[in-house]
N, C-alpha and C positions, 0 to 999 in steps of 0.2 A: 504494500500500500504506500509506503514511504517512497519507493522508487517511482511509483505512478505519479504521486504528487510532485515529485522533483522534476518530472518531465513537462508538467503543465506550462511553465513559462516559455519553454522552447517550442512547445507544440502549438500553442495559440499565439502565433505570430501573424503579422500582416500578410506575409507571402503565403503561409499555409492557409490562411483564411481565404485569400484570393484564389488559391488553387482549388480549395473545396467549393467555393461559390461557382467557379468555372465548371467543375465537375457536376455540380447540382444543376446548372443551366443545361449542360449536355444531356443529362438524364431526362429532364423535363422536355427538352427539344426533341429527343428521340421519340418519346411517347406522344407528344403533341403532333409532330409531323406524321407519324405512323397512323395514329387514330384519326387525324384530320383527313388525310388521304383515304384511309380505310372507310370513313363515314361517307365520303363522296362516291368512291367507287363501289362500296358495298350497297349503297342506295340504288345506284344505277343497275348493278347486277341483280338485286332483288326485284326491281321493276321489270327488267328484261326477262327474268325467269317466270313472270306472271303472264307474259304475252302468249297468245294462242295461235298466232300465225304459223302455218306449216313451214313457210320459208325460213322462219327463224328457229326451227327445231334444232339444226346443227349447232347454232350459237348457244341455245339454251343447254344442250347437252355438254358442250365444251365448258360453259360456265359452271355447271354442276360438278363436272370432273375436277376443275381447278379448285373450287371451293372445298370439296370434300378432301382433296389431296392436301392442301395447305392447312386444313383444320386438324389433320392427323399426323403431320410432321412436326416434331419438336422444334421450338424456336432455334435452339442451338444448331440443329442439323440444317435448317434453312439458312442460318447465318453462315455456316461453313460452306454450304453449296454456293451461295452468292459470292462469298469471299474467293473461293478457288475458281469459280466460274469467271469472275472478273479477271483473274490472273491468266486463265487459259485464253480468254478473249483478247488479252493484251490491253485492257482498259486501264487507263491511269486515273483512278478515282480514289478519293480519300476513304479512310476507314469509317469515318462518320457517314459518308454517303452509302457505303456498303451496308452498314448497320441500319440506316434509315430505310433502304430498299427492302431489307429483310423484314423489318417491322411492318412496313406497308403491305407486304404480301400476306403476312399472317393476320394483320388487323383487317384487311379487306375481306378475307375469307370468313373470319368470325363475325364481323359487324354485318356482313351481308345476310347472315343467318338471323341475327338479331332484328334487322330491318324486315326480313321476310316474315318472321314471326309476328312482328307488329302489324304489317299489312294484312296478314291472314287473320288477325284478331278482329278486324272490321267486318261486320256481317255482310255477306254477299248482297243483301238487299240494298245496302248503301252504294255499292258499285253499280248495281242495276239501275238504281234511281238516278245516279249521275249520268249513266248512258242514255236513259230515257230523256233526260234534260238536255241531251246533245252536248254534254261537257266533253272537252278534249281530255286526253290522259293527264296532261299537266294540271288542268283545272280540277279534275277529279282528285288528284293527289293533294293539291294545294288547299282546296276548299272543303273537301269531304273526308278523305282518308287520313292524311297525315295528322290533322288536329285530333283525331280519335286514336290513332295508333301511337302517337308520340309518348303518351304516358306509359304504354306497354314497353316501348323501346328504351326509354330513358334509364330505368334502374339497371338492367343488364349491361347497357352501353357504358355507364359510369363504372360499374363493377369491373368490366373488362379493361377500362382505362386505368383504373387503380392497380389491377393485376399486372398489366403490362408495364406499369411504372416500376414495379419490382423486378419483373422478368428482364427488363432492359439491362440488368446487371450482367447478363450473359454476354453482352457486347464487349465486356472487358476481356473475353477470351481471345479476341482478335486485336486487342490493344486500343480500343476506344477509351478515351479518358472520361469515364463517367464516375459515379460515386463509388462503386465497388472497386474500380481500378485505383481510384484515389486512395482508398483505404489500404490497398496492397502497397502502393508507393510509400505511403507514410510509415507503414509497418516495416518495409524494407530499409527505410532510413534509420531504423533503430528505435522507433517509438513503440511503446507497448501495444500489443494487439488489442487489449481491452480498451485502451485509449483511442487507438486508430479506428477500429471498427465500431466501438461504442459511439463515437462521434458520427460515423456514417449512419448508424441506426437512428440517431436523433434527427439527422438531416432527412432521411427517408420519411420519418414520421412527420416532420415539419412540412414536407412537401405534400404528402398524401392526405393528411387529416383535413386541411382546408378544402381540398378538392372533394373529399367525401361529404363535408358539410355543404358545399356548393351543390352537389348532386341531390342531397336531401332537400335543400331549399327549393331547387327547381322542380323536384317531384311534387312537393306540397303546393307550390305555386300553380303548377299545371293541373293538379287535381282539384283545386278549390272551385273553379267555375262549374265543375260537374255537380257540385253539391248545392248550387243555387237553384 
């Protein structure tokens, strides 16, 4: 305990704090980019999978295969595939770009299923009523379906966001400087593992807890109009 206390002045320095803040920003950016892209592409995929046109059948099948494939591949395996795939292709891209691409692939697959479940939760009569009213697909989604499906989609979407915030630690395996990697660096500099990774634990909590509270507030805010 005395050794741990003795390290505190040299551990909590300006440059270490700057290093940890930078790693914290990388962790958040990885998750935000992945889930942001995943939300957009996942929504598009979920909508395309609901189309009934025969000409779009090959596209729907391809999307189903891709979604099911990346939902069943561990993030670390996807990360290494993208990493070595970029090397084989001779692409000169940063490690952060490789990690972001991997996160986008996994997030798109998972969020597309979340969106699909939300769209399916809206009663078919709602879709039929919109069609009878000559609504376009975009009008149907914007005015009828999404306002009802959003409350179903939000809780699992935020849960996935928080889960991936922690899973982004695997990006340290290819050298991305995020929180877990920062903990390893500080530990390798001679600081106590308890101090190094204890600080990382606190930073993960400081990042995830406000996001969890934001998700809860949004859920309550969206649910309130239904009770009036």
